[in-house]
All heavy atoms as TSV, in Angstrom:
chain	resi	resn	atom	element	x	y	z
A	1	MET	N	N	8.913	-8.409	-16.942
A	1	MET	CA	C	8.005	-7.441	-16.327
A	1	MET	C	C	7.467	-8.078	-15.101
A	1	MET	O	O	7.126	-9.334	-14.927
A	1	MET	CB	C	6.744	-7.215	-17.242
A	1	MET	CG	C	5.774	-6.268	-16.779
A	1	MET	SD	S	4.576	-5.906	-18.012
A	1	MET	CE	C	3.295	-5.215	-17.167
A	2	LEU	N	N	7.386	-7.325	-13.965
A	2	LEU	CA	C	6.997	-7.765	-12.681
A	2	LEU	C	C	5.498	-8.054	-12.702
A	2	LEU	O	O	4.748	-7.430	-13.371
A	2	LEU	CB	C	7.367	-6.856	-11.584
A	2	LEU	CG	C	8.850	-6.580	-11.331
A	2	LEU	CD1	C	8.985	-5.442	-10.286
A	2	LEU	CD2	C	9.454	-7.839	-10.714
A	3	ASP	N	N	5.005	-8.861	-11.699
A	3	ASP	CA	C	3.515	-9.063	-11.569
A	3	ASP	C	C	2.999	-7.954	-10.814
A	3	ASP	O	O	3.371	-7.741	-9.653
A	3	ASP	CB	C	3.323	-10.432	-10.785
A	3	ASP	CG	C	1.907	-10.745	-10.724
A	3	ASP	OD1	O	1.032	-10.228	-11.432
A	3	ASP	OD2	O	1.558	-11.610	-9.783
A	4	GLN	N	N	2.252	-7.046	-11.434
A	4	GLN	CA	C	1.767	-5.828	-10.941
A	4	GLN	C	C	0.243	-6.008	-10.335
A	4	GLN	O	O	-0.511	-4.934	-10.424
A	4	GLN	CB	C	1.879	-4.681	-11.859
A	4	GLN	CG	C	3.272	-4.387	-12.296
A	4	GLN	CD	C	3.444	-3.179	-13.229
A	4	GLN	OE1	O	2.426	-2.675	-13.714
A	4	GLN	NE2	N	4.628	-2.817	-13.445
A	5	LYS	N	N	-0.129	-7.161	-9.930
A	5	LYS	CA	C	-1.397	-7.320	-9.444
A	5	LYS	C	C	-1.365	-7.838	-8.087
A	5	LYS	O	O	-0.441	-8.521	-7.668
A	5	LYS	CB	C	-2.190	-8.421	-10.283
A	5	LYS	CG	C	-2.425	-7.935	-11.781
A	5	LYS	CD	C	-3.047	-9.024	-12.474
A	5	LYS	CE	C	-3.289	-8.684	-13.966
A	5	LYS	NZ	N	-3.956	-9.721	-14.688
A	6	VAL	N	N	-2.389	-7.435	-7.265
A	6	VAL	CA	C	-2.496	-8.000	-5.947
A	6	VAL	C	C	-3.805	-8.883	-5.979
A	6	VAL	O	O	-4.869	-8.455	-6.279
A	6	VAL	CB	C	-2.775	-6.778	-4.940
A	6	VAL	CG1	C	-3.076	-7.456	-3.541
A	6	VAL	CG2	C	-1.529	-5.933	-4.846
A	7	TYR	N	N	-3.527	-10.115	-5.779
A	7	TYR	CA	C	-4.489	-11.143	-5.726
A	7	TYR	C	C	-5.178	-11.346	-4.490
A	7	TYR	O	O	-4.641	-11.038	-3.365
A	7	TYR	CB	C	-4.006	-12.495	-6.174
A	7	TYR	CG	C	-3.393	-12.484	-7.655
A	7	TYR	CD1	C	-2.047	-12.328	-7.878
A	7	TYR	CD2	C	-4.282	-12.534	-8.721
A	7	TYR	CE1	C	-1.553	-12.247	-9.118
A	7	TYR	CE2	C	-3.731	-12.531	-9.994
A	7	TYR	CZ	C	-2.383	-12.318	-10.241
A	7	TYR	OH	O	-1.936	-12.255	-11.543
A	8	LEU	N	N	-6.475	-11.895	-4.397
A	8	LEU	CA	C	-7.139	-12.139	-3.111
A	8	LEU	C	C	-6.373	-12.997	-2.240
A	8	LEU	O	O	-6.324	-12.856	-1.050
A	8	LEU	CB	C	-8.474	-12.708	-3.418
A	8	LEU	CG	C	-9.639	-11.731	-3.883
A	8	LEU	CD1	C	-10.807	-12.413	-4.198
A	8	LEU	CD2	C	-9.799	-10.599	-2.858
A	9	ASP	N	N	-5.554	-13.980	-2.811
A	9	ASP	CA	C	-4.729	-14.729	-1.934
A	9	ASP	C	C	-3.635	-13.930	-1.273
A	9	ASP	O	O	-3.360	-14.359	-0.149
A	9	ASP	CB	C	-4.045	-15.816	-2.807
A	9	ASP	CG	C	-5.010	-16.915	-3.474
A	9	ASP	OD1	O	-6.148	-17.006	-2.819
A	9	ASP	OD2	O	-4.708	-17.441	-4.359
A	10	ASP	N	N	-3.130	-12.972	-1.850
A	10	ASP	CA	C	-2.176	-12.134	-1.226
A	10	ASP	C	C	-2.800	-11.321	-0.052
A	10	ASP	O	O	-2.250	-11.189	0.959
A	10	ASP	CB	C	-1.629	-11.012	-2.118
A	10	ASP	CG	C	-0.846	-11.580	-3.377
A	10	ASP	OD1	O	-0.247	-12.601	-3.127
A	10	ASP	OD2	O	-0.878	-11.051	-4.394
A	11	ILE	N	N	-4.085	-10.880	-0.269
A	11	ILE	CA	C	-4.857	-10.155	0.931
A	11	ILE	C	C	-5.143	-11.073	1.955
A	11	ILE	O	O	-4.919	-10.738	3.135
A	11	ILE	CB	C	-6.073	-9.569	0.286
A	11	ILE	CG1	C	-5.678	-8.385	-0.690
A	11	ILE	CG2	C	-6.890	-8.946	1.367
A	11	ILE	CD1	C	-6.812	-7.882	-1.437
A	12	TYR	N	N	-5.604	-12.282	1.610
A	12	TYR	CA	C	-6.026	-13.299	2.713
A	12	TYR	C	C	-4.792	-13.728	3.465
A	12	TYR	O	O	-4.948	-13.987	4.659
A	12	TYR	CB	C	-6.755	-14.401	2.103
A	12	TYR	CG	C	-8.081	-14.103	1.473
A	12	TYR	CD1	C	-8.614	-14.924	0.412
A	12	TYR	CD2	C	-8.848	-13.001	1.935
A	12	TYR	CE1	C	-9.759	-14.593	-0.210
A	12	TYR	CE2	C	-10.028	-12.760	1.427
A	12	TYR	CZ	C	-10.597	-13.474	0.296
A	12	TYR	OH	O	-11.730	-13.260	-0.359
A	13	ALA	N	N	-3.707	-13.692	2.848
A	13	ALA	CA	C	-2.454	-14.148	3.513
A	13	ALA	C	C	-1.783	-13.112	4.375
A	13	ALA	O	O	-0.963	-13.339	5.236
A	13	ALA	CB	C	-1.409	-14.695	2.567
A	14	SER	N	N	-2.204	-11.900	4.181
A	14	SER	CA	C	-1.737	-10.767	4.821
A	14	SER	C	C	-2.213	-10.656	6.324
A	14	SER	O	O	-3.471	-10.471	6.532
A	14	SER	CB	C	-1.875	-9.529	4.122
A	14	SER	OG	O	-1.558	-8.361	4.886
A	15	ARG	N	N	-1.375	-10.769	7.324
A	15	ARG	CA	C	-1.841	-10.688	8.740
A	15	ARG	C	C	-1.975	-9.225	9.061
A	15	ARG	O	O	-2.764	-8.899	9.948
A	15	ARG	CB	C	-0.770	-11.267	9.596
A	15	ARG	CG	C	-0.705	-12.801	9.535
A	15	ARG	CD	C	0.304	-13.303	10.425
A	15	ARG	NE	N	0.421	-14.668	10.250
A	15	ARG	CZ	C	1.120	-15.590	10.923
A	15	ARG	NH1	N	1.895	-15.013	11.900
A	15	ARG	NH2	N	1.172	-16.800	10.731
A	16	LYS	N	N	-1.250	-8.252	8.397
A	16	LYS	CA	C	-1.299	-6.812	8.708
A	16	LYS	C	C	-2.665	-6.297	8.343
A	16	LYS	O	O	-3.153	-5.242	9.069
A	16	LYS	CB	C	-0.275	-6.099	8.046
A	16	LYS	CG	C	1.168	-6.533	8.620
A	16	LYS	CD	C	2.268	-5.669	8.116
A	16	LYS	CE	C	3.579	-6.153	8.700
A	16	LYS	NZ	N	4.640	-5.421	8.221
A	17	CYS	N	N	-3.359	-6.708	7.434
A	17	CYS	CA	C	-4.743	-6.288	7.161
A	17	CYS	C	C	-5.776	-7.258	7.658
A	17	CYS	O	O	-7.037	-6.983	7.357
A	17	CYS	CB	C	-4.842	-5.953	5.589
A	17	CYS	SG	S	-5.021	-7.353	4.553
A	18	GLY	N	N	-5.403	-8.327	8.207
A	18	GLY	CA	C	-6.402	-9.241	8.726
A	18	GLY	C	C	-7.210	-9.913	7.618
A	18	GLY	O	O	-8.333	-10.485	8.035
A	19	GLY	N	N	-6.696	-10.009	6.449
A	19	GLY	CA	C	-7.478	-10.628	5.453
A	19	GLY	C	C	-8.615	-9.890	4.827
A	19	GLY	O	O	-9.385	-10.378	4.056
A	20	SER	N	N	-8.639	-8.634	5.262
A	20	SER	CA	C	-9.788	-7.781	4.775
A	20	SER	C	C	-9.351	-7.041	3.518
A	20	SER	O	O	-8.352	-6.307	3.497
A	20	SER	CB	C	-10.133	-6.767	5.883
A	20	SER	OG	O	-10.925	-5.736	5.487
A	21	SER	N	N	-10.183	-7.208	2.482
A	21	SER	CA	C	-9.888	-6.520	1.230
A	21	SER	C	C	-10.044	-4.989	1.361
A	21	SER	O	O	-9.296	-4.201	0.807
A	21	SER	CB	C	-10.689	-7.033	0.047
A	21	SER	OG	O	-12.097	-6.901	0.344
A	22	PHE	N	N	-11.092	-4.515	2.183
A	22	PHE	CA	C	-11.272	-3.079	2.449
A	22	PHE	C	C	-10.033	-2.519	3.075
A	22	PHE	O	O	-9.544	-1.442	2.555
A	22	PHE	CB	C	-12.439	-2.959	3.207
A	22	PHE	CG	C	-12.682	-1.567	3.709
A	22	PHE	CD1	C	-13.160	-0.555	2.801
A	22	PHE	CD2	C	-12.312	-1.085	5.040
A	22	PHE	CE1	C	-13.283	0.717	3.131
A	22	PHE	CE2	C	-12.476	0.323	5.316
A	22	PHE	CZ	C	-12.892	1.217	4.399
A	23	LYS	N	N	-9.445	-3.134	4.086
A	23	LYS	CA	C	-8.286	-2.592	4.793
A	23	LYS	C	C	-7.040	-2.632	3.834
A	23	LYS	O	O	-6.269	-1.711	3.877
A	23	LYS	CB	C	-7.985	-3.422	6.079
A	23	LYS	CG	C	-8.807	-3.165	7.111
A	23	LYS	CD	C	-8.376	-3.990	8.399
A	23	LYS	CE	C	-9.297	-3.712	9.464
A	23	LYS	NZ	N	-8.844	-4.496	10.796
A	24	ALA	N	N	-6.976	-3.635	2.973
A	24	ALA	CA	C	-5.825	-3.660	2.064
A	24	ALA	C	C	-5.920	-2.567	1.128
A	24	ALA	O	O	-4.931	-1.912	0.747
A	24	ALA	CB	C	-5.917	-4.994	1.234
A	25	VAL	N	N	-7.183	-2.253	0.631
A	25	VAL	CA	C	-7.302	-1.099	-0.466
A	25	VAL	C	C	-6.983	0.171	0.311
A	25	VAL	O	O	-6.239	1.140	-0.245
A	25	VAL	CB	C	-8.749	-1.133	-0.958
A	25	VAL	CG1	C	-8.847	0.248	-1.689
A	25	VAL	CG2	C	-8.862	-2.286	-1.874
A	26	VAL	N	N	-7.354	0.304	1.507
A	26	VAL	CA	C	-7.095	1.561	2.330
A	26	VAL	C	C	-5.551	1.709	2.585
A	26	VAL	O	O	-5.106	2.831	2.436
A	26	VAL	CB	C	-7.910	1.570	3.662
A	26	VAL	CG1	C	-7.412	2.663	4.598
A	26	VAL	CG2	C	-9.370	1.817	3.389
A	27	MET	N	N	-4.902	0.666	2.840
A	27	MET	CA	C	-3.493	0.671	3.181
A	27	MET	C	C	-2.813	1.184	1.909
A	27	MET	O	O	-1.858	2.021	1.997
A	27	MET	CB	C	-2.993	-0.682	3.541
A	27	MET	CG	C	-3.482	-1.154	4.911
A	27	MET	SD	S	-3.217	-2.899	5.271
A	27	MET	CE	C	-1.477	-3.006	5.113
A	28	MET	N	N	-3.088	0.541	0.796
A	28	MET	CA	C	-2.392	0.804	-0.429
A	28	MET	C	C	-2.818	2.233	-0.990
A	28	MET	O	O	-1.964	2.987	-1.422
A	28	MET	CB	C	-2.762	-0.149	-1.567
A	28	MET	CG	C	-2.105	-1.534	-1.207
A	28	MET	SD	S	-2.475	-2.798	-2.520
A	28	MET	CE	C	-4.054	-3.415	-2.009
A	29	SER	N	N	-3.933	2.653	-0.842
A	29	SER	CA	C	-4.408	3.983	-1.264
A	29	SER	C	C	-3.681	5.072	-0.466
A	29	SER	O	O	-3.214	6.118	-0.992
A	29	SER	CB	C	-5.809	4.237	-1.316
A	29	SER	OG	O	-6.367	4.199	0.049
A	30	LYS	N	N	-3.540	4.890	0.818
A	30	LYS	CA	C	-2.930	5.824	1.694
A	30	LYS	C	C	-1.459	6.015	1.446
A	30	LYS	O	O	-0.887	6.972	1.415
A	30	LYS	CB	C	-3.212	5.584	3.193
A	30	LYS	CG	C	-4.512	5.862	3.661
A	30	LYS	CD	C	-4.704	5.669	5.119
A	30	LYS	CE	C	-6.165	6.090	5.503
A	30	LYS	NZ	N	-6.199	6.033	7.057
A	31	GLU	N	N	-0.822	4.816	1.150
A	31	GLU	CA	C	0.575	4.826	0.879
A	31	GLU	C	C	0.773	5.478	-0.472
A	31	GLU	O	O	1.762	6.201	-0.686
A	31	GLU	CB	C	1.198	3.403	0.823
A	31	GLU	CG	C	2.564	3.322	0.506
A	31	GLU	CD	C	3.595	3.857	1.598
A	31	GLU	OE1	O	3.107	4.059	2.728
A	31	GLU	OE2	O	4.708	4.021	1.192
A	32	SER	N	N	-0.079	5.195	-1.482
A	32	SER	CA	C	0.037	5.895	-2.723
A	32	SER	C	C	0.009	7.457	-2.672
A	32	SER	O	O	0.686	8.096	-3.310
A	32	SER	CB	C	-1.090	5.299	-3.648
A	32	SER	OG	O	-1.057	5.811	-4.921
A	33	ARG	N	N	-0.961	7.806	-1.939
A	33	ARG	CA	C	-1.166	9.303	-1.751
A	33	ARG	C	C	0.118	9.869	-1.093
A	33	ARG	O	O	0.576	10.928	-1.438
A	33	ARG	CB	C	-2.338	9.554	-0.884
A	33	ARG	CG	C	-3.565	9.451	-1.615
A	33	ARG	CD	C	-4.799	9.925	-0.853
A	33	ARG	NE	N	-6.001	9.292	-1.228
A	33	ARG	CZ	C	-6.755	8.400	-0.481
A	33	ARG	NH1	N	-6.461	8.265	0.713
A	33	ARG	NH2	N	-7.934	7.938	-1.029
A	34	PHE	N	N	0.658	9.226	-0.154
A	34	PHE	CA	C	1.870	9.715	0.611
A	34	PHE	C	C	3.111	9.774	-0.429
A	34	PHE	O	O	3.741	10.791	-0.471
A	34	PHE	CB	C	2.224	8.742	1.663
A	34	PHE	CG	C	3.527	9.076	2.371
A	34	PHE	CD1	C	3.593	10.191	3.217
A	34	PHE	CD2	C	4.633	8.227	2.155
A	34	PHE	CE1	C	4.906	10.543	3.759
A	34	PHE	CE2	C	5.858	8.698	2.763
A	34	PHE	CZ	C	5.985	9.838	3.598
A	35	ILE	N	N	3.175	8.707	-1.213
A	35	ILE	CA	C	4.283	8.692	-2.241
A	35	ILE	C	C	4.040	9.764	-3.169
A	35	ILE	O	O	5.034	10.588	-3.641
A	35	ILE	CB	C	4.312	7.309	-2.927
A	35	ILE	CG1	C	4.811	6.287	-1.885
A	35	ILE	CG2	C	5.253	7.352	-4.148
A	35	ILE	CD1	C	4.595	4.870	-2.283
A	36	ASN	N	N	2.856	9.925	-3.662
A	36	ASN	CA	C	2.551	10.990	-4.701
A	36	ASN	C	C	2.883	12.418	-4.100
A	36	ASN	O	O	3.379	13.211	-4.771
A	36	ASN	CB	C	1.121	10.869	-5.091
A	36	ASN	CG	C	0.937	11.663	-6.420
A	36	ASN	OD1	O	1.644	11.604	-7.282
A	36	ASN	ND2	N	-0.386	12.142	-6.500
A	37	ASN	N	N	2.485	12.624	-2.837
A	37	ASN	CA	C	2.780	13.883	-2.139
A	37	ASN	C	C	4.305	14.212	-2.034
A	37	ASN	O	O	4.693	15.292	-2.324
A	37	ASN	CB	C	2.133	14.004	-0.773
A	37	ASN	CG	C	0.605	14.234	-0.887
A	37	ASN	OD1	O	0.066	14.594	-1.961
A	37	ASN	ND2	N	-0.075	13.814	0.141
A	38	GLN	N	N	4.985	13.138	-1.670
A	38	GLN	CA	C	6.401	13.310	-1.641
A	38	GLN	C	C	7.057	13.629	-3.016
A	38	GLN	O	O	7.964	14.488	-3.021
A	38	GLN	CB	C	7.094	12.070	-1.078
A	38	GLN	CG	C	6.671	11.737	0.315
A	38	GLN	CD	C	7.276	12.716	1.394
A	38	GLN	OE1	O	8.355	12.989	1.358
A	38	GLN	NE2	N	6.343	13.279	2.141
A	39	ALA	N	N	6.544	13.086	-3.989
A	39	ALA	CA	C	7.136	13.341	-5.341
A	39	ALA	C	C	6.850	14.790	-5.798
A	39	ALA	O	O	7.573	15.465	-6.364
A	39	ALA	CB	C	6.571	12.349	-6.276
A	40	HIS	N	N	5.438	15.192	-5.501
A	40	HIS	CA	C	5.118	16.539	-5.825
A	40	HIS	C	C	5.933	17.653	-5.049
A	40	HIS	O	O	6.126	18.722	-5.629
A	40	HIS	CB	C	3.625	16.805	-5.642
A	40	HIS	CG	C	2.792	16.219	-6.714
A	40	HIS	ND1	N	2.781	16.717	-8.020
A	40	HIS	CD2	C	1.902	15.150	-6.639
A	40	HIS	CE1	C	2.029	16.007	-8.708
A	40	HIS	NE2	N	1.426	14.993	-7.963
A	41	GLN	N	N	6.316	17.336	-3.866
A	41	GLN	CA	C	7.072	18.182	-3.024
A	41	GLN	C	C	8.683	18.218	-3.460
A	41	GLN	O	O	9.347	19.029	-2.880
A	41	GLN	CB	C	6.933	18.018	-1.576
A	41	GLN	CG	C	5.534	18.272	-1.122
A	41	GLN	CD	C	5.314	17.887	0.316
A	41	GLN	OE1	O	6.150	17.434	1.058
A	41	GLN	NE2	N	4.116	18.124	0.760
A	42	GLY	N	N	9.072	17.214	-4.296
A	42	GLY	CA	C	10.374	17.123	-4.723
A	42	GLY	C	C	11.282	16.403	-3.816
A	42	GLY	O	O	12.534	16.357	-4.057
A	43	PHE	N	N	10.690	15.609	-2.961
A	43	PHE	CA	C	11.502	14.794	-2.064
A	43	PHE	C	C	12.058	13.515	-2.623
A	43	PHE	O	O	13.090	13.040	-2.311
A	43	PHE	CB	C	10.886	14.539	-0.780
A	43	PHE	CG	C	10.625	15.753	0.201
A	43	PHE	CD1	C	9.337	16.043	0.410
A	43	PHE	CD2	C	11.603	16.448	0.631
A	43	PHE	CE1	C	9.038	17.291	1.218
A	43	PHE	CE2	C	11.435	17.627	1.464
A	43	PHE	CZ	C	10.050	17.999	1.656
A	44	ILE	N	N	11.244	12.999	-3.558
A	44	ILE	CA	C	11.670	11.783	-4.220
A	44	ILE	C	C	11.399	11.900	-5.743
A	44	ILE	O	O	10.579	12.692	-6.214
A	44	ILE	CB	C	10.943	10.579	-3.692
A	44	ILE	CG1	C	9.363	10.735	-3.836
A	44	ILE	CG2	C	11.301	10.262	-2.215
A	44	ILE	CD1	C	8.555	9.473	-3.328
A	45	GLN	N	N	12.133	11.156	-6.555
A	45	GLN	CA	C	11.996	11.014	-7.869
A	45	GLN	C	C	11.427	9.614	-8.286
A	45	GLN	O	O	11.955	8.629	-7.853
A	45	GLN	CB	C	13.250	11.222	-8.644
A	45	GLN	CG	C	13.337	11.344	-10.110
A	45	GLN	CD	C	12.575	12.635	-10.654
A	45	GLN	OE1	O	12.648	13.571	-9.968
A	45	GLN	NE2	N	12.054	12.459	-11.911
A	46	LEU	N	N	10.234	9.664	-8.901
A	46	LEU	CA	C	9.474	8.480	-9.221
A	46	LEU	C	C	9.972	7.806	-10.553
A	46	LEU	O	O	10.039	8.537	-11.557
A	46	LEU	CB	C	7.984	8.662	-9.202
A	46	LEU	CG	C	7.364	9.122	-7.960
A	46	LEU	CD1	C	5.953	9.281	-8.149
A	46	LEU	CD2	C	7.536	8.013	-6.842
A	47	GLU	N	N	10.185	6.487	-10.499
A	47	GLU	CA	C	10.397	5.789	-11.723
A	47	GLU	C	C	9.232	4.745	-12.026
A	47	GLU	O	O	9.185	4.256	-13.157
A	47	GLU	CB	C	11.811	4.891	-11.574
A	47	GLU	CG	C	12.858	5.923	-11.461
A	47	GLU	CD	C	14.149	5.096	-11.410
A	47	GLU	OE1	O	14.232	3.882	-11.804
A	47	GLU	OE2	O	15.207	5.623	-10.873
A	48	GLU	N	N	8.362	4.687	-11.127
A	48	GLU	CA	C	7.152	3.831	-11.308
A	48	GLU	C	C	5.933	4.756	-10.797
A	48	GLU	O	O	6.100	5.779	-10.039
A	48	GLU	CB	C	7.135	2.612	-10.421
A	48	GLU	CG	C	8.209	1.578	-10.937
A	48	GLU	CD	C	8.094	0.318	-10.013
A	48	GLU	OE1	O	8.172	0.459	-8.825
A	48	GLU	OE2	O	8.061	-0.768	-10.666
A	49	LYS	N	N	4.732	4.262	-11.040
A	49	LYS	CA	C	3.552	5.028	-10.525
A	49	LYS	C	C	3.377	4.746	-9.171
A	49	LYS	O	O	3.770	3.695	-8.574
A	49	LYS	CB	C	2.298	4.434	-11.380
A	49	LYS	CG	C	2.175	4.739	-12.750
A	49	LYS	CD	C	0.941	4.142	-13.420
A	49	LYS	CE	C	0.885	4.388	-14.764
A	49	LYS	NZ	N	-0.359	3.812	-15.327
A	50	PRO	N	N	2.895	5.761	-8.397
A	50	PRO	CA	C	2.685	5.531	-6.920
A	50	PRO	C	C	1.911	4.382	-6.521
A	50	PRO	O	O	2.190	3.730	-5.626
A	50	PRO	CB	C	2.099	6.829	-6.480
A	50	PRO	CG	C	2.390	7.823	-7.571
A	50	PRO	CD	C	2.536	7.158	-8.826
A	51	THR	N	N	0.838	4.055	-7.274
A	51	THR	CA	C	0.026	2.913	-6.999
A	51	THR	C	C	0.844	1.569	-7.187
A	51	THR	O	O	0.646	0.673	-6.354
A	51	THR	CB	C	-1.181	2.852	-7.894
A	51	THR	OG1	O	-0.818	3.035	-9.298
A	51	THR	CG2	C	-2.093	3.935	-7.551
A	52	THR	N	N	1.645	1.556	-8.188
A	52	THR	CA	C	2.631	0.262	-8.345
A	52	THR	C	C	3.467	0.091	-7.225
A	52	THR	O	O	3.641	-0.930	-6.698
A	52	THR	CB	C	3.274	0.445	-9.698
A	52	THR	OG1	O	2.384	0.596	-10.730
A	52	THR	CG2	C	4.138	-0.812	-9.940
A	53	ILE	N	N	4.088	1.245	-6.774
A	53	ILE	CA	C	4.967	1.157	-5.610
A	53	ILE	C	C	4.186	0.744	-4.385
A	53	ILE	O	O	4.675	-0.196	-3.570
A	53	ILE	CB	C	5.602	2.496	-5.434
A	53	ILE	CG1	C	6.498	2.920	-6.581
A	53	ILE	CG2	C	6.475	2.589	-4.081
A	53	ILE	CD1	C	7.035	4.341	-6.571
A	54	ALA	N	N	3.016	1.259	-4.099
A	54	ALA	CA	C	2.150	0.878	-2.963
A	54	ALA	C	C	1.776	-0.629	-2.983
A	54	ALA	O	O	1.836	-1.334	-1.981
A	54	ALA	CB	C	0.985	1.809	-2.809
A	55	MET	N	N	1.411	-1.084	-4.202
A	55	MET	CA	C	1.002	-2.531	-4.291
A	55	MET	C	C	2.208	-3.401	-4.083
A	55	MET	O	O	2.103	-4.435	-3.439
A	55	MET	CB	C	0.452	-2.827	-5.683
A	55	MET	CG	C	-0.960	-2.176	-5.853
A	55	MET	SD	S	-1.700	-2.787	-7.400
A	55	MET	CE	C	-0.685	-2.408	-8.706
A	56	ASN	N	N	3.375	-3.034	-4.540
A	56	ASN	CA	C	4.499	-3.894	-4.349
A	56	ASN	C	C	4.976	-3.927	-2.789
A	56	ASN	O	O	5.361	-4.905	-2.372
A	56	ASN	CB	C	5.793	-3.353	-5.181
A	56	ASN	CG	C	5.601	-3.696	-6.670
A	56	ASN	OD1	O	4.949	-4.604	-6.955
A	56	ASN	ND2	N	6.236	-2.825	-7.496
A	57	LYS	N	N	4.857	-2.745	-2.177
A	57	LYS	CA	C	5.139	-2.680	-0.729
A	57	LYS	C	C	4.066	-3.613	0.106
A	57	LYS	O	O	4.406	-4.285	0.935
A	57	LYS	CB	C	5.068	-1.302	-0.162
A	57	LYS	CG	C	6.236	-0.472	-0.570
A	57	LYS	CD	C	6.157	0.926	0.210
A	57	LYS	CE	C	7.328	1.799	-0.016
A	57	LYS	NZ	N	7.325	2.996	0.675
A	58	PHE	N	N	2.824	-3.605	-0.340
A	58	PHE	CA	C	1.882	-4.448	0.222
A	58	PHE	C	C	2.201	-5.870	0.107
A	58	PHE	O	O	2.275	-6.607	1.062
A	58	PHE	CB	C	0.392	-4.201	-0.359
A	58	PHE	CG	C	-0.596	-5.035	0.287
A	58	PHE	CD1	C	-1.219	-4.738	1.540
A	58	PHE	CD2	C	-1.035	-6.179	-0.319
A	58	PHE	CE1	C	-2.165	-5.512	2.149
A	58	PHE	CE2	C	-1.896	-7.028	0.204
A	58	PHE	CZ	C	-2.527	-6.683	1.514
A	59	LYS	N	N	2.553	-6.372	-1.111
A	59	LYS	CA	C	2.859	-7.722	-1.446
A	59	LYS	C	C	4.153	-8.103	-0.672
A	59	LYS	O	O	4.236	-9.265	-0.314
A	59	LYS	CB	C	3.095	-7.950	-2.897
A	59	LYS	CG	C	1.750	-7.875	-3.613
A	59	LYS	CD	C	1.887	-8.427	-5.007
A	59	LYS	CE	C	2.727	-7.573	-5.845
A	59	LYS	NZ	N	2.636	-8.012	-7.398
A	60	GLN	N	N	4.953	-7.262	-0.348
A	60	GLN	CA	C	6.280	-7.394	0.385
A	60	GLN	C	C	6.217	-7.321	1.944
A	60	GLN	O	O	7.059	-7.392	2.680
A	60	GLN	CB	C	7.412	-6.599	-0.033
A	60	GLN	CG	C	7.808	-6.788	-1.464
A	60	GLN	CD	C	8.798	-5.732	-2.038
A	60	GLN	OE1	O	9.075	-4.652	-1.370
A	60	GLN	NE2	N	9.156	-5.863	-3.184
A	61	ASN	N	N	4.824	-7.108	2.338
A	61	ASN	CA	C	4.546	-6.943	3.845
A	61	ASN	C	C	5.174	-5.802	4.441
A	61	ASN	O	O	5.540	-5.829	5.637
A	61	ASN	CB	C	4.721	-8.292	4.529
A	61	ASN	CG	C	3.815	-9.338	4.186
A	61	ASN	OD1	O	2.593	-9.025	3.986
A	61	ASN	ND2	N	4.294	-10.551	4.130
A	62	LYS	N	N	5.378	-4.617	3.656
A	62	LYS	CA	C	6.051	-3.437	4.253
A	62	LYS	C	C	5.019	-2.386	4.646
A	62	LYS	O	O	5.350	-1.324	5.079
A	62	LYS	CB	C	6.894	-2.923	3.154
A	62	LYS	CG	C	8.210	-3.773	2.957
A	62	LYS	CD	C	9.191	-3.222	1.979
A	62	LYS	CE	C	10.312	-4.088	1.783
A	62	LYS	NZ	N	11.330	-3.504	0.779
A	63	LEU	N	N	3.740	-2.672	4.539
A	63	LEU	CA	C	2.740	-1.718	4.988
A	63	LEU	C	C	1.972	-2.287	6.113
A	63	LEU	O	O	1.775	-3.486	6.289
A	63	LEU	CB	C	1.678	-1.487	3.830
A	63	LEU	CG	C	2.158	-0.913	2.540
A	63	LEU	CD1	C	0.914	-0.698	1.527
A	63	LEU	CD2	C	2.747	0.449	2.725
A	64	SER	N	N	1.416	-1.428	7.032
A	64	SER	CA	C	0.787	-1.769	8.175
A	64	SER	C	C	-0.315	-0.764	8.526
A	64	SER	O	O	-0.294	0.304	8.058
A	64	SER	CB	C	1.728	-2.040	9.337
A	64	SER	OG	O	2.300	-0.835	9.748
A	65	VAL	N	N	-1.334	-1.212	9.390
A	65	VAL	CA	C	-2.327	-0.384	9.799
A	65	VAL	C	C	-2.142	0.015	11.156
A	65	VAL	O	O	-1.865	-0.949	12.042
A	65	VAL	CB	C	-3.641	-1.104	9.591
A	65	VAL	CG1	C	-4.848	-0.170	10.135
A	65	VAL	CG2	C	-3.952	-1.378	8.147
A	66	VAL	N	N	-2.309	1.276	11.605
A	66	VAL	CA	C	-2.282	1.683	12.907
A	66	VAL	C	C	-3.689	2.125	13.419
A	66	VAL	O	O	-4.306	2.976	12.708
A	66	VAL	CB	C	-1.349	2.926	13.067
A	66	VAL	CG1	C	-1.247	3.510	14.521
A	66	VAL	CG2	C	0.092	2.578	12.642
A	67	VAL	N	N	-4.146	1.477	14.383
A	67	VAL	CA	C	-5.526	1.647	14.776
A	67	VAL	C	C	-5.535	2.450	16.068
A	67	VAL	O	O	-4.808	2.148	16.962
A	67	VAL	CB	C	-6.291	0.365	15.021
A	67	VAL	CG1	C	-7.657	0.542	15.609
A	67	VAL	CG2	C	-6.276	-0.539	13.788
A	68	THR	N	N	-6.256	3.581	16.048
A	68	THR	CA	C	-6.238	4.559	17.266
A	68	THR	C	C	-7.604	4.539	17.845
A	68	THR	O	O	-8.652	4.332	16.991
A	68	THR	CB	C	-5.860	5.823	16.879
A	68	THR	OG1	O	-6.673	6.438	15.845
A	68	THR	CG2	C	-4.368	5.948	16.442
A	69	GLU	N	N	-7.716	4.505	19.110
A	69	GLU	CA	C	-9.100	4.598	19.589
A	69	GLU	C	C	-9.478	5.979	19.756
A	69	GLU	O	O	-8.799	6.923	20.281
A	69	GLU	CB	C	-8.990	3.884	21.119
A	69	GLU	CG	C	-8.577	2.456	21.069
A	69	GLU	CD	C	-8.532	1.885	22.493
A	69	GLU	OE1	O	-9.209	2.498	23.353
A	69	GLU	OE2	O	-7.906	0.907	22.679
A	70	GLU	N	N	-10.748	6.181	19.566
A	70	GLU	CA	C	-11.492	7.572	19.746
A	70	GLU	C	C	-11.943	7.663	21.190
A	70	GLU	O	O	-12.455	6.711	21.820
A	70	GLU	CB	C	-12.649	7.658	18.731
A	70	GLU	CG	C	-12.160	7.807	17.311
A	70	GLU	CD	C	-13.379	8.205	16.421
A	70	GLU	OE1	O	-14.377	9.010	16.935
A	70	GLU	OE2	O	-13.332	7.897	15.289
A	71	LYS	N	N	-11.883	8.829	21.714
A	71	LYS	CA	C	-12.391	9.078	23.032
A	71	LYS	C	C	-13.712	9.719	23.029
A	71	LYS	O	O	-14.117	10.490	22.282
A	71	LYS	CB	C	-11.391	9.876	23.799
A	71	LYS	CG	C	-10.092	9.068	24.146
A	71	LYS	CD	C	-9.145	9.904	24.919
A	71	LYS	CE	C	-7.895	9.129	25.172
A	71	LYS	NZ	N	-7.076	9.713	26.028
């Protein structure tokens, strides 16, 4: 069984979220929603929960934050 937890050490080590636990949670939740929507629309077939997939992507540094400026 894979380690399905994201530890604070993982978050602090992540340069993409800047060590912020808030940003890490936002990154994983947005990815999870995206995966869930893709599954509901029939584009992908899930073998794991969307949250598990999102956490694994975060731990593998495959998620990032795009910051846009408001005018």
